[in-house]
C-alpha positions as CSV (number, residue, x, y, z in Angstrom):
1,M,-51.9,50.9,17.0
2,K,-51.5,50.0,13.3
3,T,-54.4,48.9,11.2
4,D,-54.3,46.2,8.6
5,K,-53.0,47.2,5.2
6,I,-55.7,47.5,2.6
7,L,-55.0,47.1,-1.2
8,I,-56.7,49.8,-3.3
9,D,-57.1,49.7,-7.1
10,N,-58.4,52.0,-9.8
11,R,-61.8,50.1,-9.9
12,E,-62.3,51.3,-6.3
13,A,-61.7,47.9,-4.8
14,G,-60.7,48.4,-1.2
15,Y,-62.3,51.9,-0.9
16,V,-65.1,50.6,1.3
17,D,-62.6,48.5,3.4
18,A,-60.4,51.6,3.9
19,V,-63.3,53.7,5.1
20,R,-64.5,50.9,7.4
21,E,-61.0,50.5,8.8
22,A,-60.9,54.3,9.5
23,R,-64.2,54.0,11.3
24,R,-62.9,51.1,13.4
25,A,-59.7,52.9,14.3
26,A,-61.7,55.9,15.4
27,V,-64.3,53.9,17.4
28,Y,-61.5,52.0,19.1
29,R,-60.2,55.2,20.7
30,N,-63.7,56.4,21.5
31,L,-63.8,59.4,19.3
32,K,-66.9,61.6,19.1
33,K,-69.3,61.0,16.2
34,E,-68.1,64.1,14.3
35,E,-64.5,63.1,14.8
36,V,-65.2,59.6,13.4
37,L,-66.8,61.2,10.4
38,Q,-63.8,63.5,9.9
39,L,-61.4,60.6,9.9
40,Q,-63.6,58.8,7.4
41,L,-63.8,61.9,5.2
42,L,-60.0,62.3,5.3
43,T,-59.7,58.7,4.2
44,E,-62.2,59.1,1.3
45,E,-60.7,62.4,0.1
46,M,-57.1,61.0,0.3
47,L,-58.1,57.9,-1.8
48,S,-60.1,60.1,-4.2
49,M,-57.3,62.6,-4.7
50,I,-54.6,60.0,-5.5
51,H,-57.0,58.4,-8.0
52,S,-58.0,61.7,-9.6
53,V,-54.4,62.9,-10.0
54,T,-52.6,59.7,-11.0
55,G,-55.5,57.9,-12.9
56,E,-54.2,54.4,-12.4
57,V,-54.0,53.3,-8.8
58,Q,-52.5,50.2,-7.2
59,A,-52.0,51.5,-3.6
60,T,-51.7,50.3,-0.1
61,F,-53.5,52.1,2.7
62,W,-53.3,51.9,6.5
63,I,-53.7,54.0,9.6
64,E,-51.3,54.4,12.5
65,N,-52.4,56.0,15.7
66,E,-51.1,56.7,19.2
67,G,-53.8,57.9,21.6
68,K,-56.0,60.3,19.6
69,D,-53.2,61.2,17.1
70,Y,-53.8,59.6,13.7
71,E,-51.7,59.2,10.6
72,L,-53.3,57.9,7.4
73,H,-50.7,56.3,5.1
74,L,-51.0,55.7,1.4
75,T,-48.3,54.3,-0.9
76,T,-48.5,53.7,-4.7
77,N,-46.3,53.3,-7.7
78,T,-47.3,55.5,-10.6
79,V,-45.8,57.4,-13.5
80,L,-46.0,61.1,-13.0
81,D,-45.7,63.8,-15.6
82,Q,-44.8,67.4,-14.5
83,N,-48.4,68.4,-14.0
84,K,-49.4,65.4,-11.9
85,R,-46.2,65.8,-9.8
86,A,-47.0,69.5,-9.2
87,E,-50.7,68.7,-8.3
88,L,-49.7,66.1,-5.8
89,L,-47.1,68.4,-4.1
90,S,-49.6,71.2,-4.0
91,A,-51.6,69.2,-1.5
92,A,-48.7,68.9,0.9
93,T,-48.7,71.3,3.8
94,S,-45.1,72.4,3.0
95,R,-45.8,72.2,-0.7
96,Q,-42.4,70.4,-0.9
97,N,-41.4,66.8,-1.7
98,E,-40.6,65.3,1.8
99,A,-38.1,62.9,0.1
100,A,-36.0,65.9,-1.0
101,K,-34.2,66.2,2.4
102,G,-30.4,66.7,2.5
103,F,-28.2,67.4,-0.5
104,L,-28.5,64.0,-2.1
105,G,-32.3,64.0,-1.7
106,W,-32.5,67.5,-3.1
107,L,-30.3,66.5,-6.1
108,R,-32.3,63.4,-6.8
109,D,-35.5,65.4,-6.7
110,K,-34.2,68.0,-9.1
111,F,-33.0,65.3,-11.5
112,E,-36.4,63.5,-11.3
113,Q,-38.2,66.8,-11.9
114,G,-36.1,67.4,-15.0
115,M,-36.8,63.9,-16.3
116,A,-40.6,64.1,-15.7
117,A,-42.4,64.0,-19.0
118,E,-44.3,66.9,-20.4
119,P,-48.0,66.4,-20.2
120,Q,-49.7,65.0,-23.3
121,H,-52.8,66.9,-24.6
122,P,-54.2,64.8,-27.5
123,E,-57.4,66.9,-27.5
124,N,-55.3,69.8,-28.8
125,D,-54.7,68.0,-32.1
126,I,-58.2,69.0,-33.3
127,P,-58.9,72.7,-33.5
128,E,-61.3,73.8,-30.7
129,D,-64.0,75.2,-33.2
130,V,-64.1,71.8,-34.9
131,L,-64.4,70.0,-31.5
132,F,-67.5,72.1,-30.5
133,D,-69.2,71.3,-33.8
134,M,-68.7,67.5,-33.4
135,A,-71.7,65.5,-32.2
136,N,-71.6,64.0,-28.7
137,H,-68.5,66.1,-27.9
138,E,-68.1,66.5,-24.1
139,I,-67.8,70.2,-23.4
140,A,-67.0,69.8,-19.7
141,S,-63.4,70.0,-18.7
142,N,-61.6,66.9,-17.7
143,E,-59.2,68.8,-15.6
144,W,-59.0,68.0,-11.9
145,D,-60.8,70.6,-9.8
146,G,-58.8,70.2,-6.6
147,Y,-61.8,69.6,-4.4
148,E,-60.1,66.7,-2.6
149,R,-57.0,68.7,-2.0
150,S,-58.9,71.6,-0.5
151,T,-60.9,69.3,1.8
152,L,-57.8,67.5,2.9
153,R,-55.9,70.8,3.6
154,R,-58.9,72.1,5.6
155,L,-59.4,69.1,7.8
156,A,-55.9,67.7,8.2
157,D,-53.3,69.0,10.6
158,N,-50.4,68.0,8.3
159,I,-50.1,66.5,4.8
160,K,-46.7,65.0,3.7
161,I,-46.0,63.8,0.2
162,S,-42.8,62.0,-0.7
163,I,-42.0,61.2,-4.3
164,I,-39.0,59.0,-5.1
165,G,-38.9,57.7,-8.7
166,H,-42.3,56.1,-9.4
167,Q,-43.1,55.7,-5.7
168,V,-45.5,58.1,-4.0
169,K,-46.1,58.2,-0.3
170,M,-48.8,60.3,1.3
171,I,-49.2,60.8,5.1
172,V,-52.2,62.7,6.4
173,S,-52.0,63.6,10.1
174,K,-54.9,64.5,12.4
175,S,-55.0,64.9,16.1
176,F,-58.3,64.7,18.0
177,A,-56.6,65.3,21.4
178,R,-58.9,67.5,23.5
179,K,-57.7,71.1,24.0
180,T,-58.0,72.5,27.4
181,K,-58.9,76.2,28.2
182,E,-55.2,76.8,29.2
183,D,-54.0,76.0,25.7
């Protein structure tokens, strides 16, 4: 079964629809309540992670399943600097770009890595001691804490990330097939 494709944007339009679609896909296969919640959580964390890392999101989300094996798919076009690219790939089970298969894929990936921009840090233009003395200065770090990544890695069976140019594809796999005592 393949669910409808849902358009997601950075104003969180489509988030509720995606979670609702995950619930529908789980209920359709008669998953237990905690399994339904796991599939919904995987959906939420996947969407949240891509938004946290890339900032701007114009993505497409859908779920494919066969029996009680699920794959959550997300594709988006975005500009990635070196840090964002590394943060995304750190979420993958293999920690590798799935699109870098074969010699030409590997070569293209190395070229794209070399062409990725250095991250910009405009807050470093003002000395830190001056920043702390400024009124209404936010002291908390704006850095991504990786919560979504750790949740995804803990709950998912497999996470694949493919980056080709500006296109990012993420596939999160989860199987709810019952294990027997012989397994």
